[in-house]
Backbone as CSV, one residue per row, in Angstrom:
resi,resn,N_x,N_y,N_z,CA_x,CA_y,CA_z,C_x,C_y,C_z
1,MET,3.570,47.994,120.069,3.454,47.721,118.645,2.149,48.306,118.134
2,LYS,2.225,48.952,116.982,1.042,49.540,116.348,0.735,48.799,115.048
3,LYS,-0.540,48.448,114.875,-1.009,47.826,113.633,-1.594,48.922,112.757
4,ILE,-1.058,49.022,111.543,-1.412,50.107,110.626,-2.146,49.560,109.411
5,VAL,-3.188,50.274,108.985,-3.841,50.045,107.693,-3.605,51.308,106.877
6,LEU,-3.091,51.138,105.656,-2.791,52.268,104.767,-3.568,52.098,103.470
7,LEU,-4.330,53.131,103.118,-5.073,53.100,101.870,-5.065,54.463,101.210
8,SER,-5.508,54.501,99.978,-5.554,55.742,99.214,-6.591,55.593,98.107
9,ASP,-6.952,56.711,97.523,-7.762,56.740,96.300,-9.047,55.934,96.415
10,THR,-9.816,56.218,97.467,-11.136,55.602,97.598,-12.134,56.284,96.660
11,HIS,-11.913,57.520,96.315,-12.763,58.258,95.360,-14.245,58.157,95.717
12,GLY,-14.554,58.278,97.014,-15.955,58.286,97.438,-16.563,56.917,97.647
13,PHE,-15.765,55.855,97.574,-16.297,54.496,97.737,-15.379,53.689,98.635
14,LEU,-15.900,53.270,99.788,-15.161,52.403,100.694,-15.755,51.005,100.572
15,ASP,-14.994,50.107,99.995,-15.442,48.748,99.733,-15.597,47.987,101.049
16,ASP,-16.787,47.465,101.285,-17.056,46.702,102.512,-16.120,45.510,102.680
17,ARG,-15.587,44.998,101.587,-14.684,43.845,101.675,-13.368,44.203,102.370
18,PHE,-13.042,45.503,102.449,-11.830,45.929,103.147,-12.050,46.095,104.658
19,LEU,-13.278,46.253,105.081,-13.549,46.584,106.475,-13.045,45.551,107.486
20,PRO,-13.126,44.255,107.203,-12.563,43.305,108.171,-11.063,43.519,108.413
21,HIS,-10.363,44.077,107.432,-8.932,44.349,107.586,-8.674,45.554,108.494
22,CYS,-9.697,46.369,108.700,-9.562,47.530,109.589,-9.772,47.146,111.056
23,LYS,-10.438,46.032,111.282,-10.671,45.581,112.662,-9.327,45.254,113.308
24,GLY,-9.120,45.759,114.490,-7.875,45.500,115.206,-6.752,46.461,114.855
25,ALA,-6.983,47.365,113.907,-5.950,48.352,113.571,-5.816,49.350,114.720
26,ASP,-4.599,49.812,114.942,-4.370,50.876,115.916,-4.455,52.247,115.258
27,GLU,-4.090,52.305,113.970,-4.163,53.552,113.207,-4.513,53.206,111.767
28,ILE,-5.286,54.085,111.137,-5.599,53.970,109.716,-5.104,55.249,109.056
29,TRP,-4.330,55.084,107.985,-3.773,56.226,107.258,-4.361,56.245,105.854
30,HIS,-4.844,57.416,105.424,-5.430,57.573,104.084,-4.631,58.634,103.336
31,ALA,-4.043,58.226,102.207,-3.154,59.104,101.447,-3.872,59.876,100.332
32,GLY,-5.091,60.306,100.586,-5.763,61.253,99.706,-6.651,60.658,98.624
33,ASP,-7.364,61.575,97.945,-8.450,61.247,97.024,-9.488,60.408,97.763
34,ILE,-9.947,60.993,98.855,-10.923,60.357,99.732,-12.293,60.367,99.068
35,GLY,-12.692,61.523,98.580,-13.950,61.638,97.859,-15.108,62.129,98.691
36,GLU,-15.258,61.614,99.894,-16.355,62.025,100.778,-15.903,61.929,102.226
37,LYS,-16.302,62.905,103.020,-15.944,62.915,104.439,-16.449,61.668,105.164
38,GLY,-17.577,61.124,104.725,-18.156,59.946,105.349,-17.213,58.754,105.362
39,ILE,-16.307,58.693,104.401,-15.336,57.597,104.377,-14.415,57.688,105.585
40,LEU,-13.937,58.883,105.893,-13.082,59.053,107.071,-13.862,58.768,108.349
41,GLU,-15.113,59.176,108.380,-15.942,58.907,109.549,-16.139,57.402,109.741
42,GLN,-16.373,56.682,108.654,-16.551,55.236,108.750,-15.256,54.566,109.204
43,LEU,-14.124,54.974,108.632,-12.845,54.399,109.028,-12.541,54.683,110.500
44,SER,-12.936,55.865,110.969,-12.628,56.240,112.350,-13.408,55.422,113.375
45,THR,-14.411,54.659,112.936,-15.096,53.764,113.866,-14.224,52.547,114.190
46,TYR,-13.176,52.323,113.410,-12.259,51.201,113.631,-10.999,51.628,114.373
47,ALA,-10.474,52.817,114.051,-9.227,53.297,114.652,-9.063,54.772,114.305
48,PRO,-8.207,55.482,115.045,-7.914,56.872,114.682,-7.362,56.945,113.253
49,VAL,-7.775,57.986,112.530,-7.404,58.146,111.122,-6.506,59.361,110.955
50,LYS,-5.444,59.174,110.184,-4.601,60.277,109.729,-4.791,60.348,108.222
51,ALA,-5.024,61.547,107.678,-5.316,61.658,106.248,-4.840,62.995,105.689
52,VAL,-4.578,62.993,104.388,-4.278,64.199,103.630,-5.308,64.298,102.506
53,PHE,-5.521,65.505,102.010,-6.442,65.644,100.886,-5.726,65.307,99.585
54,GLY,-6.516,64.897,98.601,-5.992,64.603,97.267,-6.561,65.550,96.239
55,ASN,-6.135,65.385,95.002,-6.523,66.314,93.945,-8.009,66.263,93.596
56,ILE,-8.722,65.180,93.905,-10.162,65.151,93.598,-11.018,65.623,94.777
57,ASP,-10.384,65.833,95.919,-11.138,66.218,97.108,-11.555,67.678,97.037
58,GLY,-12.820,67.910,97.342,-13.379,69.250,97.272,-13.084,70.089,98.509
59,HIS,-13.708,71.258,98.531,-13.447,72.247,99.575,-13.617,71.728,101.003
60,PRO,-14.685,70.994,101.328,-14.815,70.566,102.730,-13.605,69.766,103.220
61,LEU,-13.144,68.799,102.428,-11.991,67.999,102.852,-10.705,68.816,102.819
62,ARG,-10.550,69.675,101.826,-9.342,70.513,101.744,-9.285,71.501,102.906
63,HIS,-10.443,71.875,103.406,-10.499,72.795,104.547,-10.101,72.095,105.845
64,GLU,-10.431,70.804,105.963,-10.185,70.059,107.202,-8.861,69.308,107.227
65,LEU,-8.339,68.949,106.058,-7.146,68.109,105.995,-5.968,68.861,105.390
66,PRO,-4.750,68.489,105.778,-3.576,69.124,105.192,-3.184,68.467,103.864
67,GLU,-2.363,69.167,103.103,-1.767,68.581,101.895,-0.606,67.666,102.281
68,TRP,0.126,68.048,103.316,1.253,67.291,103.851,0.992,66.999,105.322
69,LEU,1.357,65.808,105.743,1.220,65.438,107.145,2.505,64.742,107.575
70,GLU,3.007,65.157,108.732,4.238,64.593,109.274,3.987,64.242,110.734
71,TRP,4.368,63.011,111.150,4.146,62.575,112.522,5.070,61.402,112.824
72,GLU,5.014,60.972,114.087,5.746,59.781,114.506,4.771,58.761,115.072
73,THR,4.962,57.518,114.680,4.256,56.385,115.260,5.336,55.474,115.811
74,GLU,5.223,55.162,117.113,6.309,54.475,117.804,7.564,55.340,117.605
75,GLN,8.629,54.786,117.034,9.845,55.570,116.789,10.094,55.766,115.295
76,VAL,9.025,55.708,114.512,9.122,55.827,113.064,8.517,57.156,112.628
77,LYS,9.311,57.951,111.940,8.852,59.239,111.418,8.209,59.014,110.052
78,VAL,7.016,59.593,109.863,6.235,59.395,108.645,5.944,60.746,108.000
79,LEU,6.047,60.785,106.682,5.689,61.955,105.883,4.725,61.482,104.810
80,MET,3.559,62.157,104.697,2.532,61.715,103.755,1.959,62.894,102.978
81,THR,1.745,62.681,101.697,1.041,63.608,100.823,0.331,62.770,99.770
82,HIS,-0.464,63.388,98.921,-1.178,62.589,97.920,-0.351,62.383,96.652
83,ILE,0.119,63.458,96.055,0.866,63.352,94.800,2.349,63.457,95.102
84,GLY,3.068,62.362,94.879,4.484,62.346,95.220,5.391,61.813,94.134
85,GLY,4.845,61.082,93.186,5.693,60.422,92.204,6.291,59.165,92.795
86,ARG,7.416,58.751,92.223,8.075,57.543,92.707,9.577,57.684,92.560
87,PRO,10.315,56.960,93.399,11.769,57.083,93.335,12.311,56.638,91.973
88,PRO,13.289,57.321,91.440,13.872,58.570,91.918,13.203,59.798,91.316
89,LYS,12.086,59.594,90.581,11.424,60.694,89.873,10.243,61.227,90.670
90,PHE,10.542,61.889,91.771,9.499,62.522,92.560,9.033,63.782,91.849
91,VAL,7.804,64.206,92.122,7.259,65.392,91.459,7.500,66.648,92.291
92,GLY,7.631,67.767,91.615,7.722,69.071,92.270,8.708,69.120,93.413
93,GLU,8.206,69.582,94.558,9.033,69.819,95.742,9.206,68.582,96.624
94,VAL,8.702,67.435,96.185,8.670,66.242,97.034,10.062,65.815,97.489
95,LYS,11.004,65.743,96.581,12.349,65.286,96.947,12.954,66.196,98.020
96,GLU,12.754,67.494,97.877,13.283,68.444,98.857,12.585,68.279,100.203
97,LYS,11.269,68.043,100.182,10.532,67.843,101.439,11.019,66.591,102.161
98,ILE,11.236,65.520,101.402,11.731,64.278,102.018,13.126,64.507,102.583
99,ALA,13.982,65.159,101.811,15.357,65.415,102.265,15.368,66.264,103.527
100,SER,14.448,67.212,103.632,14.383,68.087,104.800,13.786,67.381,106.017
101,ALA,12.691,66.641,105.814,11.993,65.995,106.931,12.700,64.730,107.415
102,LYS,13.417,64.072,106.534,14.131,62.831,106.858,13.210,61.766,107.479
103,PRO,12.102,61.439,106.793,11.204,60.418,107.345,11.781,59.020,107.174
104,THR,11.318,58.118,108.004,11.606,56.700,107.824,10.722,56.143,106.714
105,ILE,9.474,56.639,106.673,8.502,56.230,105.654,7.985,57.472,104.940
106,PHE,7.988,57.445,103.607,7.321,58.466,102.792,6.151,57.787,102.092
107,ILE,4.965,58.386,102.236,3.735,57.814,101.675,3.101,58.789,100.699
108,CYS,2.657,58.251,99.573,1.804,59.014,98.666,0.822,58.061,98.002
109,GLY,-0.143,58.613,97.319,-1.130,57.836,96.578,-1.106,58.287,95.129
110,HIS,-2.262,58.585,94.575,-2.478,59.220,93.283,-2.289,58.315,92.068
111,SER,-1.249,57.535,92.009,-0.939,56.782,90.787,-1.839,55.557,90.584
112,HIS,-2.485,55.099,91.637,-3.268,53.858,91.633,-2.380,52.635,91.430
113,ILE,-1.073,52.806,91.591,-0.112,51.712,91.438,0.524,51.431,92.793
114,LEU,0.301,50.239,93.323,0.876,49.861,94.600,2.397,49.785,94.466
115,LEU,3.095,50.361,95.440,4.553,50.346,95.422,5.084,50.298,96.848
116,ILE,5.976,49.362,97.086,6.705,49.262,98.351,8.173,49.218,97.948
117,GLN,8.914,50.287,98.238,10.301,50.348,97.782,11.153,51.145,98.757
118,PHE,12.256,50.552,99.186,13.215,51.326,99.955,14.020,52.150,98.967
119,TYR,14.097,53.454,99.199,14.848,54.340,98.315,16.097,54.812,99.048
120,ALA,17.225,54.204,98.709,18.501,54.512,99.369,18.906,55.960,99.149
121,GLY,18.513,56.552,98.022,18.880,57.937,97.722,18.427,58.919,98.785
122,LEU,17.324,58.627,99.455,16.828,59.479,100.534,16.660,58.701,101.836
123,ASN,17.159,57.486,101.854,17.153,56.643,103.049,15.761,56.528,103.677
124,CYS,14.762,56.191,102.838,13.414,56.025,103.378,12.658,54.942,102.610
125,LEU,11.663,54.409,103.280,10.768,53.440,102.670,9.646,54.207,102.000
126,HIS,9.481,53.994,100.702,8.431,54.659,99.938,7.244,53.696,99.843
127,LEU,6.070,54.155,100.287,4.858,53.343,100.219,3.777,54.067,99.431
128,ASN,3.202,53.371,98.477,1.997,53.820,97.796,1.047,52.640,97.851
129,PRO,-0.083,52.776,98.556,-0.976,51.629,98.737,-1.825,51.282,97.527
130,GLY,-1.627,51.968,96.408,-2.469,51.724,95.242,-3.826,52.372,95.437
131,ALA,-4.861,51.802,94.851,-6.202,52.388,94.925,-7.164,51.429,95.609
132,ALA,-7.813,51.905,96.673,-8.796,51.089,97.379,-10.187,51.231,96.777
133,GLY,-10.401,52.277,95.995,-11.716,52.516,95.401,-11.886,51.815,94.070
134,ARG,-13.013,52.091,93.430,-13.305,51.425,92.156,-13.209,52.364,90.959
135,SER,-12.935,53.651,91.187,-12.807,54.610,90.088,-11.368,54.663,89.625
136,GLY,-11.178,54.628,88.319,-9.834,54.703,87.763,-9.561,53.537,86.842
137,TRP,-8.334,53.430,86.413,-7.954,52.429,85.419,-7.375,51.153,86.025
138,HIS,-7.159,51.129,87.322,-6.549,49.963,87.967,-7.456,48.731,87.851
139,LYS,-6.838,47.559,87.850,-7.582,46.304,87.697,-7.889,45.632,89.036
140,VAL,-7.165,46.010,90.082,-7.404,45.467,91.415,-7.477,46.616,92.414
141,GLN,-8.196,46.389,93.502,-8.268,47.346,94.603,-7.310,46.857,95.677
142,THR,-6.526,47.779,96.236,-5.487,47.364,97.173,-5.422,48.266,98.395
143,LEU,-4.878,47.703,99.463,-4.444,48.466,100.629,-3.282,47.714,101.249
144,LEU,-2.599,48.375,102.171,-1.464,47.767,102.865,-1.772,47.667,104.355
145,LYS,-1.269,46.597,104.963,-1.318,46.414,106.413,0.104,46.110,106.864
146,PHE,0.506,46.698,107.984,1.825,46.409,108.527,1.857,46.809,109.989
147,CYS,2.939,46.454,110.646,3.124,46.780,112.054,4.368,47.629,112.223
148,ILE,4.308,48.496,113.210,5.476,49.286,113.602,5.706,48.995,115.079
149,GLU,6.900,48.521,115.372,7.287,48.245,116.746,8.625,48.928,116.992
150,GLY,8.605,49.956,117.846,9.820,50.753,118.035,10.186,51.410,116.727
151,ASN,11.368,51.072,116.189,11.747,51.622,114.891,11.712,50.562,113.789
152,ASP,11.071,49.426,114.071,10.946,48.343,113.087,9.605,48.411,112.362
153,ILE,9.662,48.295,111.050,8.474,48.194,110.207,8.435,46.746,109.750
154,LYS,7.355,46.029,110.093,7.356,44.598,109.810,5.962,44.099,109.458
155,GLN,5.914,42.846,109.048,4.667,42.165,108.709,3.890,42.904,107.619
156,MET,4.605,43.408,106.607,3.968,44.115,105.502,3.094,43.137,104.719
157,GLU,1.839,43.506,104.555,0.886,42.649,103.857,0.122,43.456,102.829
158,ILE,0.038,42.934,101.621,-0.764,43.543,100.562,-2.128,42.865,100.575
159,VAL,-3.181,43.669,100.643,-4.538,43.140,100.524,-5.032,43.562,99.153
160,GLU,-5.363,42.568,98.349,-5.732,42.813,96.956,-7.089,42.185,96.693
161,LEU,-8.001,42.964,96.127,-9.339,42.492,95.806,-9.633,42.716,94.327
162,LYS,-10.412,41.840,93.754,-10.860,42.050,92.386,-11.655,43.351,92.361
163,ARG,-11.348,44.181,91.403,-11.998,45.502,91.333,-13.477,45.369,90.988
164,LEU,-14.281,46.079,91.760,-15.697,46.179,91.462,-15.888,47.169,90.318
165,PRO,-16.929,46.999,89.519,-17.153,47.939,88.419,-17.432,49.350,88.937
166,ALA,-16.923,50.342,88.235,-17.186,51.741,88.586,-18.646,52.063,88.295
167,LYS,-19.189,52.959,89.090,-20.593,53.361,88.861,-20.645,54.747,88.312
C-alpha cells in the first residue's frame, strides 16, 4: 500500500501547516505551479516527489520537469499535467491524451478549485487538489491524501486550511 499526498499551485510558498501531512507519505505528487525549486526539495525530504511544471513556472523548473507525466503506482496508472480543465470540458488535447493513455487517475491543477470526480466518459478518476499556496483567489488552501493498494484507491482525505494572506 502506498500513501500519497497530492498538491498543486504552491506558487512559491509551501505552508508549514501542511508539512505534518507529508510525514509518512510514500509518494508526494505536485501538479504544477510550483514557483520555486526549493519547494520540491523540501517535499523530497518527506518522500519521493513526482511533479510537472505549471504555467507560472520559469525556465529552471520547465527544464527539469515535464509538462505531462505518466506512471504506475501499485497497479494504478496515473496521468498528470497542470492545465487540464474538468470533465467533460477538458482543454486542448487533454481529452485525447486521457483517451490514449487510459489512466485510472487523471490529475491536473491550475483552477485552484478542488475536485474529486469519477468521469465515466473516459473511465477515470479526475483529481484536482485545489491550491496549496496563498497566491490566487481561493479562500482555502487544500491538498489531498489517499492510499493506493493494488488497484484500489481509498481513504481519500481533503486537507483544508484557512488561507494565509498573500504577500
